[in-house]
C-alpha angles and dihedrals in degrees: 000000000000116000115262111261120235114261122248090257093051089054091047089052091049089053094048090050090051092046088057095045100259124132128220095266111041127090115245135219101235094192089059092048089050091051091049087052090057091245116156108219119203116190119200134147111247128196090223142088090244113118095199146332124231119205128179105202115178107300091341124094110201128188121190113204121201103231091188083080121081119278091248089052091050091053091051091047092054091051089048091051091048088065090057089049095050103034111018095067093153092057113094094190147313144171115261132208101198116216093005115147091212097073138107130252095274092054093046090052090053090049094051090047091050092050094052095041092054099030109030112192093229089055094049092049091049098051093042090053091048090056094053124322116220101023128105119265115259133200089259090057088054091050090048092052098047091047089050095047096036098234135132123268094248093050091053093047091050092049095048090048092047088055090047092241090127133020134233093266093058093044091053095043093050098046100097135051096032097145092054091044092052093050092048091056092046101260128132111250094212090107089064098049132079116254099204085208121176115197151093132250111193145125090202093086090042091057092046091049090047089056090046095051090050092050091242090128133022123247090252089056089047091055090045092054092051091046090051088056091047090241099111097105092040096053111017091045089072098031098123099044121216146219091301093047097111124185114222 
């Protein structure tokens, strides 16, 4: 039987990795890729099942990440949203439920792209072989891989099953107890916990402030630019600093 050919979304993910200087084996820092893609990332804990929200506002591309989700889930969500940024140009914005089975074709495409961007098949094969070629995959192999690639336990199980490296039985048996399992094998369980982070990663505000400081735009225009990016309350609200505004 001929080997299964990579899907179109796997090929797109491989191209994106290459465009940003990443080979087919190495883990990537998805936050750096987002920054290089001029994506503004807003992190905020939401009391909702939503993984993230993508908004295209004027020239700004803003992604809100639900930091009430686990760190691994947040990384996967950002990769999912990056697909919308790069390839769904006609979409102005939408909430996303990353890795949810109850989604349409567009969301499934973003999920498949995210999986291959963060967990390339060639990389998984390589590191599994390096750990012991010829033996069956164990739960500790799974933990090792998700710690290495910075993804959630469910995302890694789904990708390993998609690549036929594990079967349904293993995926079901290994679903629960991941925090305890990680600790038992000497790994930090931070990847499997929410961060509840509140913050912004962007160069949009930096560029606007650069223009303001050089008198290229007025303060009113500066405020307008931030408002257009829906960052006004996040940034201008603390514009003046305060007694607790400490320089480090």
